[in-house]
C-alpha positions as CSV (number, residue, x, y, z in Angstrom):
1,M,6.9,10.5,-1.8
2,K,9.8,8.0,-2.0
3,Q,7.5,5.3,-0.5
4,L,5.0,5.8,-3.3
5,I,7.7,5.6,-6.0
6,Y,9.1,2.3,-4.5
7,A,5.6,0.9,-4.3
8,L,4.9,1.7,-8.0
9,M,8.3,0.3,-9.1
10,G,7.5,-2.9,-7.3
11,L,4.1,-3.1,-8.9
12,C,5.8,-2.8,-12.3
13,I,8.4,-5.5,-11.7
14,F,6.4,-8.2,-10.0
15,P,3.5,-8.5,-12.5
16,A,6.1,-8.8,-15.3
17,M,7.6,-11.8,-13.4
18,G,4.1,-13.2,-12.8
19,F,3.0,-13.2,-16.5
20,S,5.1,-16.3,-17.0
21,Q,2.6,-18.1,-14.7
22,H,-0.8,-18.9,-16.3
23,P,-3.6,-18.2,-15.7
24,S,-3.6,-14.7,-14.1
25,E,-6.2,-12.3,-12.8
26,I,-6.6,-8.5,-12.5
27,S,-9.3,-7.4,-10.1
28,G,-10.7,-4.5,-8.1
29,E,-10.9,-5.1,-4.3
30,Y,-12.8,-3.6,-1.4
31,Q,-12.2,-4.4,2.3
32,H,-13.8,-3.1,5.4
33,G,-11.7,-3.5,8.6
34,F,-13.0,-3.7,12.2
35,G,-10.8,-3.2,15.2
36,K,-11.3,-2.0,18.8
37,S,-13.2,1.3,18.4
38,Y,-11.7,1.5,14.8
39,N,-13.2,1.0,11.3
40,T,-11.4,1.3,8.0
41,N,-12.1,1.0,4.3
42,S,-9.8,0.0,1.6
43,I,-10.2,0.0,-2.2
44,G,-7.6,-1.1,-4.6
45,L,-6.3,-3.1,-7.6
46,R,-5.0,-6.7,-7.3
47,Y,-2.9,-8.9,-9.7
48,E,-2.9,-12.6,-9.1
49,G,-0.7,-15.2,-10.8
50,Y,-1.4,-18.9,-10.4
51,D,1.3,-21.4,-9.5
52,N,0.6,-24.0,-12.2
53,N,4.3,-24.7,-12.7
54,N,4.9,-25.8,-9.1
55,S,7.0,-29.0,-8.9
56,R,5.0,-30.1,-5.8
57,N,1.7,-29.8,-7.8
58,T,1.9,-32.9,-10.0
59,N,-1.7,-32.7,-11.4
60,N,-1.2,-29.1,-12.6
61,S,-4.4,-27.9,-10.9
62,N,-3.4,-24.3,-10.1
63,K,-3.8,-24.9,-6.3
64,G,-1.8,-21.9,-5.3
65,S,-1.6,-18.2,-6.3
66,W,0.6,-15.2,-5.6
67,S,-1.0,-11.8,-5.3
68,L,0.3,-8.2,-5.4
69,G,-1.7,-5.0,-5.2
70,V,-2.0,-1.4,-4.3
71,N,-4.8,0.2,-2.3
72,Y,-6.2,3.4,-0.9
73,T,-7.2,3.2,2.7
74,F,-9.4,5.7,4.6
75,S,-10.9,5.4,8.0
76,S,-14.6,5.4,8.6
77,L,-16.5,8.3,10.3
78,R,-16.8,6.1,13.3
79,A,-13.2,6.5,14.3
80,A,-12.6,6.8,18.1
81,N,-11.5,10.4,17.9
82,E,-10.7,13.0,15.2
83,T,-6.9,12.4,15.2
84,A,-7.6,8.6,14.5
85,K,-9.2,9.5,11.1
86,G,-6.5,8.8,8.6
87,R,-6.1,8.0,4.9
88,G,-3.2,6.8,2.7
89,I,-1.8,4.5,0.1
90,G,-0.7,1.0,0.7
91,V,0.8,-2.1,-1.0
92,F,0.1,-5.7,-0.2
93,A,1.4,-9.2,-1.2
94,G,0.1,-12.6,-0.4
95,Y,-0.2,-16.3,-1.2
96,R,-3.4,-18.3,-1.4
97,Y,-3.8,-22.1,-1.4
98,G,-6.9,-23.9,-2.7
99,L,-8.4,-26.2,-0.1
100,K,-11.4,-27.7,-1.8
101,Y,-12.4,-27.5,-5.4
102,G,-15.9,-27.4,-7.0
103,I,-16.9,-27.1,-10.6
104,S,-16.4,-23.3,-10.9
105,G,-14.8,-22.3,-7.7
106,N,-12.8,-23.2,-4.6
107,L,-12.4,-22.6,-0.9
108,Y,-9.0,-21.3,-0.1
109,G,-6.7,-20.2,2.8
110,G,-3.8,-17.9,2.6
111,I,-1.5,-15.3,4.1
112,R,-1.2,-11.6,3.3
113,T,1.1,-8.8,4.3
114,A,0.2,-5.1,3.9
115,F,2.1,-1.9,4.3
116,T,0.1,1.4,4.6
117,F,1.6,4.8,4.5
118,S,-1.0,7.2,5.9
119,K,-1.7,10.7,7.2
120,D,-4.2,11.4,10.0
121,A,-6.7,14.3,10.1
122,P,-4.3,16.9,11.6
123,G,-1.6,16.0,9.0
124,S,0.7,13.7,11.0
125,Q,2.3,10.8,9.1
126,Y,2.5,7.2,10.2
127,S,3.0,3.7,8.7
128,L,1.3,0.4,9.5
129,F,2.4,-3.2,8.9
130,T,-0.5,-5.7,8.8
131,P,0.1,-9.4,8.6
132,S,-3.0,-11.5,8.2
133,L,-4.6,-14.9,7.6
134,E,-7.2,-14.9,4.8
135,F,-10.0,-17.4,4.1
136,G,-12.5,-17.3,1.3
137,Y,-14.2,-18.6,-1.7
138,H,-13.0,-17.9,-5.2
139,Y,-15.6,-18.3,-8.1
140,T,-14.8,-18.2,-11.8
141,S,-17.5,-17.8,-14.5
142,Q,-15.9,-20.2,-17.1
143,D,-14.9,-23.2,-15.0
144,F,-11.4,-21.8,-14.2
145,G,-10.9,-20.6,-17.8
146,K,-10.8,-17.1,-19.2
147,G,-13.6,-14.9,-18.0
148,G,-15.0,-13.2,-14.9
149,A,-13.9,-14.0,-11.4
150,F,-15.3,-13.1,-8.0
151,T,-13.8,-13.7,-4.5
152,S,-15.4,-13.1,-1.1
153,F,-13.1,-13.4,1.9
154,V,-12.4,-12.6,5.5
155,A,-9.0,-11.7,6.9
156,L,-7.9,-11.8,10.5
157,G,-4.8,-9.7,11.1
158,Y,-2.9,-7.5,13.4
159,D,-2.0,-3.8,12.8
160,I,1.5,-2.9,13.9
161,K,2.6,0.8,13.9
162,M,6.0,0.9,12.2
163,A,6.8,4.6,12.1
164,A,5.1,7.8,13.1
165,D,6.1,11.3,13.6
166,G,5.8,12.6,17.2
167,K,2.4,14.1,16.6
168,A,0.6,11.0,15.4
169,K,-1.8,10.1,18.1
170,G,-4.7,7.5,18.1
171,V,-3.2,5.3,15.5
172,H,-4.8,1.9,15.7
173,E,-2.6,-1.0,16.9
174,G,-4.0,-4.4,17.5
175,A,-6.3,-7.1,16.1
176,I,-8.4,-6.4,13.0
177,F,-11.1,-8.4,11.2
178,S,-11.6,-7.5,7.6
179,P,-14.3,-9.0,5.3
180,G,-13.9,-8.1,1.6
181,I,-14.7,-8.8,-2.0
182,S,-12.9,-8.7,-5.3
183,V,-14.2,-8.7,-8.8
184,G,-12.1,-9.1,-11.9
185,Y,-11.1,-10.8,-15.1
186,R,-9.1,-14.0,-15.5
187,F,-7.0,-14.4,-18.6
């Protein structure tokens, strides 16, 4: 329960800091992760603040963005065994950098770090840390102005078991491939 409280406090503090950066986006996100004999689904909310006050960015083109979010993760029915089926809440943070810009969208690359606090089917608790590289395309409906935004992406990461009670068995550790989408509003 303490972990959930800390995660929610962080989500209240960081967006307040991010509102000084414009533009910003709020979006819903879905990811489906594939690992060795392991599938997982994640749905969540994401806040993204663009780095248009960056001193290295002399043309003020919003090339970078910071993101912060909360998600709910649940394993698919295709888990390797019954004890590998888990679900829980997680938090993530990341940075994206625009690589090539079009009229209403851009290719980007970035990094992302996620912490997931889960419970498996028999009730054992465990935590995962997942660093990943993210690549995708970010589309805006109003030529980077206010309006709808859509992002499709793929993430390549590695699940690392951080903590588990002695009964947690079958928790995935290893490489994970996660395609995803997010849909939201830019203001």
